[in-house]
C-alpha positions as CSV (number, residue, x, y, z in Angstrom):
1,M,109.1,151.1,33.9
2,N,107.0,154.1,33.2
3,N,104.0,152.5,35.0
4,V,106.2,152.0,38.1
5,K,107.2,155.7,38.1
6,V,103.6,156.8,37.7
7,E,102.5,154.6,40.6
8,A,105.5,155.8,42.7
9,S,104.6,159.4,41.9
10,R,101.0,158.8,42.9
11,Q,101.9,157.2,46.2
12,F,104.4,160.1,46.8
13,H,101.8,162.8,46.4
14,K,99.2,160.8,48.5
15,Q,101.8,160.6,51.4
16,V,102.4,164.3,51.7
17,P,99.0,165.1,53.3
18,K,99.4,162.1,55.7
19,N,102.7,163.4,56.8
20,L,101.3,166.9,57.3
21,V,98.4,165.6,59.5
22,V,100.6,163.4,61.7
23,N,103.2,166.2,62.0
24,V,100.5,168.5,63.2
25,L,99.4,165.9,65.8
26,S,103.1,165.5,66.8
27,F,103.4,169.3,67.2
28,L,100.1,169.5,69.2
29,S,101.4,166.8,71.6
30,T,104.6,168.7,72.0
31,I,102.8,171.9,72.7
32,I,100.5,170.3,75.3
33,I,103.3,168.5,77.0
34,G,105.5,171.7,77.0
35,L,102.6,173.8,78.3
36,W,102.0,171.4,81.2
37,L,105.5,170.1,81.9
38,T,107.4,173.4,82.2
39,P,105.3,174.9,85.1
40,Y,105.2,171.4,86.7
41,L,109.0,171.2,86.7
42,L,109.5,174.8,87.9
43,K,107.1,174.1,90.7
44,H,108.8,170.9,91.9
45,L,112.5,171.7,91.1
46,G,112.8,175.5,91.2
47,L,114.3,178.0,88.7
48,V,118.0,177.1,89.3
49,A,117.5,173.3,89.0
50,Y,115.2,173.7,86.0
51,G,117.9,175.6,84.2
52,L,120.2,172.5,84.2
53,I,117.7,170.4,82.2
54,P,118.2,172.2,78.8
55,L,121.9,172.5,79.7
56,A,122.2,168.7,79.8
57,M,120.5,168.5,76.4
58,F,122.8,171.1,75.0
59,F,125.9,169.2,76.1
60,S,124.6,165.9,74.6
61,Q,124.1,167.7,71.3
62,Y,127.6,169.3,71.5
63,V,129.5,166.1,72.0
64,S,127.5,164.3,69.3
65,V,127.7,166.9,66.6
66,I,130.0,164.6,64.6
67,I,127.4,161.9,64.4
68,N,124.7,164.4,63.4
69,A,126.9,165.4,60.5
70,I,127.4,161.8,59.4
71,N,123.6,161.1,59.7
72,M,122.8,164.0,57.3
73,S,125.2,162.4,54.7
74,I,123.7,159.0,55.3
75,N,120.2,160.3,54.6
76,R,121.3,161.9,51.4
77,F,123.3,158.9,49.9
78,L,121.0,156.2,51.2
79,L,117.8,157.9,50.0
80,I,119.3,158.3,46.4
81,A,120.4,154.6,46.4
82,L,117.0,153.4,47.5
83,Q,115.1,155.6,45.2
84,K,117.2,154.3,42.3
85,H,116.8,150.7,43.5
86,Q,120.5,150.2,43.8
87,D,120.3,147.6,46.6
88,R,124.0,146.7,46.7
89,D,125.1,150.4,47.1
90,A,122.3,150.9,49.7
91,N,123.6,148.0,51.8
92,E,127.2,149.2,51.6
93,I,126.1,152.7,52.7
94,F,123.9,151.4,55.5
95,N,126.4,149.0,57.0
96,T,129.3,151.5,56.6
97,S,127.1,154.0,58.5
98,I,126.5,151.6,61.4
99,G,130.2,151.0,61.8
100,V,131.2,154.6,61.6
101,I,128.5,155.8,64.0
102,F,129.2,153.0,66.5
103,T,132.9,154.1,66.5
104,F,132.0,157.7,67.2
105,I,129.6,156.7,70.0
106,I,132.4,154.9,71.8
107,F,134.6,158.1,71.3
108,Q,131.8,160.1,72.8
109,V,131.5,157.8,75.8
110,V,135.1,158.5,76.6
111,I,134.6,162.3,76.4
112,M,131.5,162.2,78.5
113,G,133.2,160.0,81.1
114,A,135.9,162.7,81.5
115,V,133.3,165.4,81.9
116,L,131.3,163.5,84.5
117,S,134.4,162.8,86.6
118,D,134.5,166.6,87.4
119,I,131.3,168.2,86.2
120,T,131.7,171.3,88.3
121,Y,134.8,172.2,86.3
122,F,132.7,172.6,83.2
123,F,129.4,174.0,84.6
124,S,128.3,176.2,87.4
125,I,126.2,173.9,89.6
126,P,125.2,174.3,93.3
127,K,126.9,171.8,95.6
128,E,123.6,170.3,96.7
129,L,122.7,169.5,93.0
130,V,126.0,168.1,91.9
131,N,125.1,164.4,92.4
132,D,121.7,164.7,90.7
133,A,123.1,166.8,87.9
134,T,125.7,164.1,87.2
135,W,123.0,161.5,86.9
136,L,120.9,163.9,84.7
137,F,123.8,164.6,82.3
138,G,125.0,161.0,82.1
139,L,121.6,159.4,81.5
140,T,120.5,162.1,79.1
141,F,123.7,161.6,77.1
142,L,123.2,157.8,77.0
143,G,119.6,158.2,75.8
144,F,120.8,160.7,73.2
145,S,123.4,158.3,71.9
146,I,120.8,155.6,71.6
147,S,118.6,157.9,69.6
148,L,121.5,158.7,67.2
149,F,122.2,155.0,66.6
150,R,118.5,154.4,66.0
151,S,118.4,157.2,63.4
152,V,120.4,155.0,61.0
153,F,117.5,152.6,60.9
154,A,115.0,155.4,60.6
155,T,116.5,156.4,57.3
156,S,114.5,153.8,55.5
157,M,111.3,155.6,56.5
158,F,112.8,158.9,55.5
159,A,113.8,157.6,52.1
160,Y,110.2,156.4,51.3
161,N,108.6,159.6,52.7
162,R,107.0,157.9,55.6
163,L,107.5,160.7,58.0
164,D,104.1,160.0,59.5
165,I,105.5,156.9,61.1
166,L,108.6,158.7,62.4
167,R,106.4,161.4,64.0
168,M,104.1,158.8,65.6
169,I,107.2,157.2,67.2
170,D,108.2,160.7,68.5
171,I,104.7,161.1,70.0
172,I,105.1,157.8,71.9
173,Q,108.6,158.8,73.0
174,N,107.4,162.1,74.4
175,L,104.5,160.5,76.3
176,V,106.8,157.8,77.8
177,R,109.1,160.6,79.1
178,V,106.3,162.5,80.8
179,V,104.7,159.4,82.3
180,I,108.0,158.3,83.8
181,I,108.7,161.8,85.2
182,V,105.3,162.1,86.9
183,F,105.6,158.6,88.2
184,F,108.9,159.2,90.0
185,F,107.9,162.6,91.2
186,A,104.7,161.2,92.7
187,Y,106.3,158.4,94.6
188,D,109.6,160.0,95.6
189,E,111.2,163.4,96.2
190,P,111.5,165.3,92.9
191,S,115.0,165.1,91.6
192,L,117.0,165.8,88.4
193,K,118.1,162.2,88.2
194,Y,114.6,161.1,87.4
195,I,114.6,163.5,84.4
196,G,117.7,161.6,83.2
197,I,116.0,158.2,83.7
198,A,113.0,159.4,81.8
199,N,115.2,160.7,78.9
200,L,117.0,157.3,78.7
201,L,113.8,155.1,78.9
202,A,112.0,157.3,76.4
203,A,114.9,156.8,73.9
204,V,114.8,153.1,74.5
205,S,111.0,153.0,73.9
206,A,111.5,154.3,70.3
207,V,114.0,151.6,69.3
208,L,111.7,148.6,68.8
209,P,109.1,150.3,66.6
210,T,111.9,151.8,64.5
211,L,113.5,148.4,63.9
212,Y,110.1,146.9,63.0
213,F,109.3,149.5,60.3
214,F,112.9,149.4,59.1
215,R,112.4,145.7,58.3
216,E,109.0,146.4,56.9
217,Y,110.1,149.1,54.4
218,T,113.7,148.0,53.6
219,P,113.9,144.2,53.8
220,Q,116.7,144.5,51.2
221,L,118.9,146.1,53.8
222,K,120.8,143.5,56.0
223,V,123.2,144.1,58.9
224,K,126.4,142.5,57.5
225,I,130.0,143.2,58.6
226,S,131.1,142.1,55.1
227,S,129.2,145.0,53.5
228,F,131.3,147.6,55.3
229,S,133.2,149.5,52.6
230,R,136.3,151.7,53.1
231,H,135.3,153.4,49.8
232,R,132.0,154.4,51.3
233,V,133.7,155.7,54.4
234,A,135.7,158.1,52.2
235,E,132.5,159.1,50.3
236,L,130.6,159.8,53.5
237,A,133.6,161.5,55.1
238,Q,134.0,163.9,52.1
239,M,130.5,165.3,52.6
240,S,130.3,164.7,56.4
241,T,133.4,166.8,57.0
242,W,131.8,170.0,55.7
243,V,128.4,169.1,57.2
244,L,130.2,168.7,60.4
245,I,131.9,172.1,60.2
246,N,128.4,173.5,59.4
247,Q,126.9,171.8,62.4
248,V,129.7,173.2,64.6
249,G,128.9,176.6,63.3
250,V,125.2,176.1,63.9
251,L,126.0,175.0,67.4
252,L,128.1,178.1,68.0
253,L,125.3,180.3,66.5
254,G,122.3,178.8,68.3
255,N,123.2,176.4,71.1
256,I,126.3,177.5,73.0
257,D,124.6,180.6,74.4
258,L,123.1,178.6,77.3
259,Y,126.5,177.3,78.3
260,L,128.0,180.8,78.1
261,I,125.2,182.2,80.2
262,N,125.8,179.5,82.8
263,K,129.5,180.3,83.0
264,W,129.4,184.1,82.7
265,L,126.0,185.2,84.1
266,G,125.2,182.6,86.8
267,L,122.5,180.2,87.7
268,K,119.5,182.6,87.9
269,A,120.2,183.9,84.4
270,T,120.5,180.3,83.2
271,G,117.0,179.5,84.6
272,E,115.5,182.6,83.0
273,Y,117.1,181.8,79.6
274,A,115.8,178.3,79.9
275,I,112.3,179.7,80.1
276,I,112.9,181.9,77.0
277,L,114.2,178.9,75.2
278,Q,110.9,177.1,75.9
279,F,109.2,179.6,73.6
280,T,111.8,179.4,70.8
281,S,112.1,175.7,71.1
282,I,108.4,175.0,70.9
283,F,108.0,177.3,67.9
284,R,111.1,175.9,66.2
285,T,109.6,172.4,66.7
286,F,106.3,173.8,65.3
287,F,107.6,174.9,61.9
288,T,110.5,172.4,61.7
289,L,108.1,169.5,61.9
290,V,106.2,170.8,58.8
291,A,109.4,171.8,57.0
292,S,110.7,168.2,57.6
293,I,107.8,167.0,55.4
294,L,109.3,169.0,52.5
295,T,112.9,167.6,53.0
296,P,112.4,164.1,51.5
297,V,110.2,165.7,48.8
298,I,113.1,167.9,47.6
299,M,115.6,165.0,47.8
300,I,113.3,162.7,45.9
301,Y,112.9,165.3,43.1
302,F,116.7,165.6,43.0
303,A,117.2,161.8,43.0
304,N,114.8,161.5,40.0
305,D,116.4,164.5,38.1
306,E,113.2,166.5,38.3
307,F,115.0,169.8,38.7
308,E,112.3,172.2,37.4
309,K,109.7,170.7,39.8
310,L,112.3,171.1,42.6
311,K,112.6,174.8,41.8
312,Q,108.9,175.3,41.6
313,F,108.3,173.3,44.8
314,T,111.1,175.3,46.7
315,L,109.5,178.6,46.0
316,L,106.0,177.5,46.7
317,S,107.0,175.8,50.0
318,S,108.6,179.0,51.2
319,K,105.4,180.9,50.6
320,V,103.2,178.2,52.2
321,M,105.5,178.3,55.3
322,I,104.9,182.1,55.5
323,L,101.2,181.6,55.1
324,V,100.9,179.1,57.9
325,F,103.4,180.1,60.5
326,V,103.9,183.9,60.5
327,L,100.5,184.3,62.1
328,P,101.1,182.2,65.2
329,L,104.6,183.8,65.4
330,A,103.0,187.3,65.5
331,M,100.4,186.2,68.1
332,V,103.1,184.8,70.4
333,I,105.2,188.0,70.1
334,G,102.2,190.3,70.5
335,L,100.6,188.4,73.4
336,S,103.8,187.2,75.2
337,E,103.0,189.0,78.4
338,N,99.5,187.4,78.6
339,I,100.8,183.9,77.7
340,I,103.6,184.0,80.3
341,H,101.2,185.3,83.0
342,F,98.6,182.6,82.4
343,W,101.2,179.8,81.8
344,L,103.9,180.3,84.4
345,G,102.6,182.9,86.7
346,K,102.8,186.6,87.2
347,Q,106.2,186.4,88.8
348,Y,107.7,185.5,85.4
349,S,105.9,188.2,83.4
350,Y,109.0,190.4,83.4
351,L,110.5,188.1,80.8
352,H,107.9,188.9,78.1
353,D,110.0,191.6,76.4
354,M,113.0,189.2,76.0
355,V,110.7,186.4,74.8
356,S,109.2,188.6,72.1
357,F,112.6,189.8,71.0
358,S,114.0,186.3,70.9
359,M,111.3,185.2,68.4
360,L,112.0,187.9,65.8
361,F,114.6,186.0,63.8
362,F,111.9,183.4,62.9
363,I,110.4,186.0,60.5
364,I,113.4,185.2,58.3
365,A,113.9,181.6,59.4
366,I,110.4,180.4,58.5
367,P,110.6,181.0,54.7
368,M,114.2,179.8,54.6
369,S,113.6,176.6,56.5
370,T,114.0,174.3,53.5
371,L,117.0,175.9,51.8
372,F,119.7,173.9,53.6
373,T,118.1,170.8,52.1
374,I,119.0,172.2,48.7
375,T,122.7,172.4,49.6
376,L,122.5,168.9,51.0
377,S,120.8,167.5,48.0
378,Y,123.3,169.0,45.6
379,N,126.2,168.2,47.9
380,K,127.1,171.9,48.1
381,V,127.7,172.2,51.8
382,K,131.3,173.5,51.9
383,L,130.7,177.2,51.7
384,P,127.7,177.3,54.1
385,A,129.9,175.3,56.6
386,I,132.7,177.9,56.4
387,I,130.3,180.8,56.7
388,S,128.4,179.3,59.7
389,L,131.7,178.5,61.4
390,I,133.0,182.1,60.9
391,L,129.7,183.6,62.2
392,G,129.7,181.2,65.1
393,G,133.2,182.5,66.1
394,V,132.0,186.1,65.7
395,S,129.0,185.4,67.9
396,I,131.1,184.0,70.8
397,V,133.5,187.0,70.7
398,S,130.5,189.4,70.5
399,L,128.8,187.7,73.4
400,Y,131.9,187.9,75.6
401,M,132.3,191.6,74.9
402,L,128.6,192.5,75.5
403,M,128.2,190.3,78.5
404,T,131.4,191.1,80.4
405,E,132.2,194.6,79.2
406,A,128.9,196.2,78.2
407,G,126.9,194.5,81.0
408,L,123.9,193.9,78.8
409,G,123.2,190.5,80.3
410,L,120.7,188.3,78.5
411,W,119.9,191.1,76.1
412,S,123.3,190.7,74.6
413,V,122.6,187.0,73.7
414,L,119.3,187.9,72.1
415,L,120.8,190.8,70.1
416,V,123.8,188.9,68.8
417,K,121.6,185.9,67.9
418,L,119.2,188.0,65.9
419,I,121.9,189.8,63.9
420,I,123.9,186.6,63.1
421,E,120.8,184.6,62.1
422,I,119.7,187.3,59.7
423,V,123.2,187.5,58.1
424,F,123.3,183.8,57.6
425,A,119.8,183.6,56.2
426,L,120.7,186.3,53.6
427,F,123.8,184.4,52.6
428,L,121.9,181.2,52.3
429,V,119.3,182.9,50.0
430,I,122.0,184.1,47.6
431,Y,123.9,180.8,47.7
432,V,120.8,178.6,47.0
433,A,119.7,180.9,44.2
434,R,123.1,180.3,42.7
435,I,122.9,176.5,43.1
436,L,119.5,176.4,41.4
437,N,120.5,178.9,38.8
438,M,117.6,181.2,39.8
439,N,117.2,184.9,40.2
440,R,118.1,185.7,43.9
441,W,115.4,188.4,43.9
442,K,112.8,185.7,43.8
443,F,113.9,184.6,47.3
444,L,114.6,188.1,48.6
445,K,111.1,189.0,47.5
446,I,109.8,186.1,49.6
447,L,111.8,187.4,52.6
448,G,110.3,190.8,52.2
449,M,106.9,189.2,51.9
450,S,107.4,187.5,55.3
451,V,108.4,190.8,57.0
452,G,105.5,192.7,55.4
453,Y,103.0,189.9,56.3
454,F,104.3,189.9,59.9
455,M,104.0,193.7,60.3
456,F,100.4,193.6,58.8
457,I,99.4,191.0,61.4
458,M,101.0,192.8,64.3
459,A,99.1,196.0,63.3
460,I,95.9,194.1,63.5
461,I,96.7,192.5,66.9
462,Y,97.7,195.8,68.5
463,S,94.7,197.5,67.0
464,F,92.2,195.1,68.6
465,K,94.2,194.2,71.8
466,R,93.9,197.6,73.4
467,Y,90.1,197.5,73.3
468,L,89.7,193.9,74.7
469,I,90.1,192.4,78.1
470,M,92.1,189.2,78.1
471,D,92.3,188.0,81.7
472,D,92.2,184.2,81.2
473,W,93.0,181.5,78.7
474,F,89.5,181.4,77.3
475,N,89.4,185.1,76.4
476,L,92.9,184.8,75.0
477,G,91.9,181.8,72.9
478,V,88.8,183.6,71.5
479,F,90.9,186.6,70.5
480,C,93.4,184.3,68.7
481,I,90.7,182.4,66.9
482,G,89.1,185.7,65.8
483,I,92.5,187.1,64.5
484,S,93.2,183.8,62.7
485,L,89.9,183.8,60.9
486,L,90.4,187.4,59.8
487,V,93.9,186.8,58.6
488,Y,93.7,183.3,57.0
489,S,90.5,184.2,55.1
490,S,92.5,186.6,52.9
491,A,96.2,185.6,53.4
492,S,96.3,183.1,50.5
493,F,95.1,185.7,48.1
494,I,97.8,188.1,49.3
495,L,100.7,185.7,49.3
496,L,100.0,183.2,46.6
497,S,99.5,183.8,42.9
498,K,96.5,182.4,41.1
499,E,98.7,179.6,39.5
500,E,100.1,178.6,42.9
501,R,96.6,178.4,44.5
502,S,95.5,176.3,41.6
503,L,98.5,174.0,41.9
504,I,97.8,173.4,45.7
505,Y,94.1,172.8,44.9
506,K,94.8,170.3,42.2
507,K,97.7,168.5,43.8
508,I,96.4,168.2,47.4
509,I,92.6,168.8,47.6
510,L,91.4,167.1,44.5
511,K,93.8,164.2,44.8
512,R,92.7,163.6,48.4
513,K,89.1,163.6,47.3
């Protein structure tokens, strides 16, 4: 038995660098596609029509928030059962999950049918775009539902830490989406309905490889109606209810702003905010992809009762996230005007101040990106759910007052979002420290480290920026490479202790050799 554990641990550590490499490739593909596709769609569709695309994605996420909550619970319970080789329990959890998710998908279809029957009642849409927008919303929703159902089968790869496979499927899905959009735009008049078709077919393209690897890694899991368990429904529901409430709160905190802008500020503001969201979405994808590598690591430590390693890994991962991601964050904020000018054109450069301000909350979000996994692993999701729901309600009331009464426009959204995100991050730090029975100042010190590191890099950027001419992508790239070499060459010695540098060297570099 000990030999089995040693071999499992060895494979576990070998897999982390693979996950990292493929996650980086996935991120780079997302960046390249985003950099090219955004100006392409703006050129062919215009600012108003373009603003409806992320709005369609938002609505799909809104009506499927229940399923997302259930999926989080499934990942937690199924991972623990598979890690402990409890095949009977794993089959019960898996088949119960399929039944529950299928039931909620049907429920969602009814809701979406009602919305599509009179879409202009819910959204501000020009008359000439109503038909295309209906196709966009309907097909995007259908594709999103397929992806959610597929996620149950993807849990097996999550449980065995094969995130590299999941990210490769994501890369394929993104490429399929772009190819289909370009194909239809080239052979017919550009239309929002083709975006919907691309979203649907991209979701379908990810199903077959997911099913193949599901069978490859978890042959012990069988789709059987007889394995459906009412007891498991209650077990999943107990955790899912609070995860659901948390997801509703997160939705109110971070996703409902686009809908409120559409209703209260109009179509032009919706399009402008959609551009701002491109920056925050790409960067969120950037650090979330790497943070997702750490999620199964934390859960596997928990499943194997290795609590001291879990604590050590949580602190170290927060510092590594700061080390890697605060530098690109500072460069995007400090060079936003240049980036928008070269990327979308001079006519959109006026948005650079709002883009920079919208990115500030990442200074806190980056080091805290793995903490919710702790609450999920320990099944301590009730209090974060209540807090996120309260803050979500506060954000809506604040947005209404600032948009309609104070007349701050888009700035009101950015200001409220920054304050609320910081408040929730501080709460999560204190709560996770309590769960792990650790001194909260260890996490607060890491937050201070992130802020200080960011300010240090910004000082360097502005010190050199005023003496250099950056009039194209090449000069901008050279400047970023120079800053990166300057900062990264010394950052690990500033942020990491000698013991932490030694641990990374032994666990990753030497093991890979």
